[in-house]
C-alpha positions as CSV (number, residue, x, y, z in Angstrom):
1,X,5.9,-201.3,-89.6
2,X,5.8,-204.3,-91.8
3,X,7.2,-207.7,-91.0
4,X,10.1,-207.3,-93.5
5,X,11.1,-204.0,-92.0
6,X,11.0,-205.4,-88.5
7,X,13.3,-208.3,-89.6
8,X,15.7,-205.9,-91.2
9,X,15.8,-203.8,-88.0
10,X,16.4,-206.8,-85.8
11,X,19.2,-208.0,-88.2
12,X,20.7,-204.5,-88.1
13,X,20.6,-204.5,-84.2
14,X,22.3,-207.9,-84.1
15,X,25.0,-206.7,-86.4
16,X,25.5,-203.6,-84.4
17,X,25.8,-205.7,-81.2
18,X,28.3,-208.1,-82.8
19,X,30.4,-205.1,-84.1
20,X,30.3,-203.6,-80.6
21,X,31.6,-206.9,-79.1
22,X,34.4,-207.1,-81.8
23,X,35.4,-203.5,-81.2
24,X,35.6,-204.0,-77.4
25,X,37.7,-207.1,-78.0
26,X,40.0,-205.2,-80.3
27,X,40.3,-202.3,-77.8
28,X,41.1,-204.8,-75.0
29,X,43.8,-206.5,-77.1
30,X,45.4,-203.1,-77.9
31,X,45.5,-202.2,-74.3
32,X,47.1,-205.5,-73.4
33,X,49.6,-205.1,-76.2
34,X,50.5,-201.6,-75.0
35,X,51.0,-202.8,-71.4
36,X,53.2,-205.7,-72.6
37,X,55.3,-203.3,-74.8
38,X,55.9,-201.0,-71.8
39,X,56.8,-204.0,-69.7
40,X,59.2,-205.2,-72.4
41,X,61.0,-201.9,-72.6
42,X,61.2,-201.5,-68.8
43,X,62.7,-205.0,-68.7
44,X,65.3,-204.2,-71.4
45,X,66.3,-200.9,-69.9
46,X,66.3,-202.2,-66.4
47,X,68.5,-205.2,-67.5
48,X,71.0,-202.8,-69.1
49,X,71.2,-200.6,-66.0
50,X,71.5,-203.6,-63.8
51,X,74.2,-205.1,-65.9
52,X,76.1,-201.8,-65.8
53,X,75.7,-201.7,-62.1
54,X,77.1,-205.2,-61.7
55,X,80.0,-204.8,-64.2
56,X,81.0,-201.2,-63.1
57,X,83.6,-202.3,-60.5
58,X,85.4,-204.4,-63.2
59,X,85.2,-201.7,-65.8
60,X,86.7,-199.2,-63.3
61,X,89.5,-201.7,-62.4
62,X,90.3,-202.2,-66.1
63,X,90.3,-198.5,-66.8
64,X,92.4,-197.8,-63.8
65,X,94.9,-200.5,-64.8
66,X,95.0,-199.1,-68.4
67,X,95.5,-195.5,-67.1
68,X,98.3,-196.7,-64.8
69,X,100.0,-198.6,-67.6
70,X,99.5,-195.7,-69.9
71,X,101.1,-193.3,-67.5
72,X,104.0,-195.6,-66.7
73,X,104.6,-196.1,-70.5
74,X,104.4,-192.4,-71.0
75,X,106.9,-191.8,-68.2
76,X,109.3,-194.4,-69.7
77,X,109.0,-192.8,-73.1
78,X,109.6,-189.3,-71.8
79,X,112.6,-190.6,-69.8
80,X,113.9,-192.3,-72.9
81,X,113.5,-189.1,-74.9
82,X,115.3,-187.1,-72.2
83,X,118.1,-189.5,-72.3
84,X,118.3,-189.3,-76.1
85,X,118.4,-185.5,-75.9
86,X,121.2,-185.6,-73.4
87,X,123.2,-188.0,-75.6
88,X,122.8,-185.9,-78.7
89,X,123.9,-182.7,-77.1
């Protein structure tokens, strides 16, 4: 093997090692990004579930009040309609 071929082989080996380091670094970055993305979505979904858990009693109270008001208004309207039917007959 000539001196020129040996230098080319050593240069090729250096480039291959450098590429290997770069590829390992990229792979490590991708893994870290994947883990951070998973943690991000777990935090977002967990916050939504936690907020619903904390707000649920208030929502149930509001819907109960709305349902009660709706039924009382419905009873009033039906009573008014019955009265109007009696008057018109």
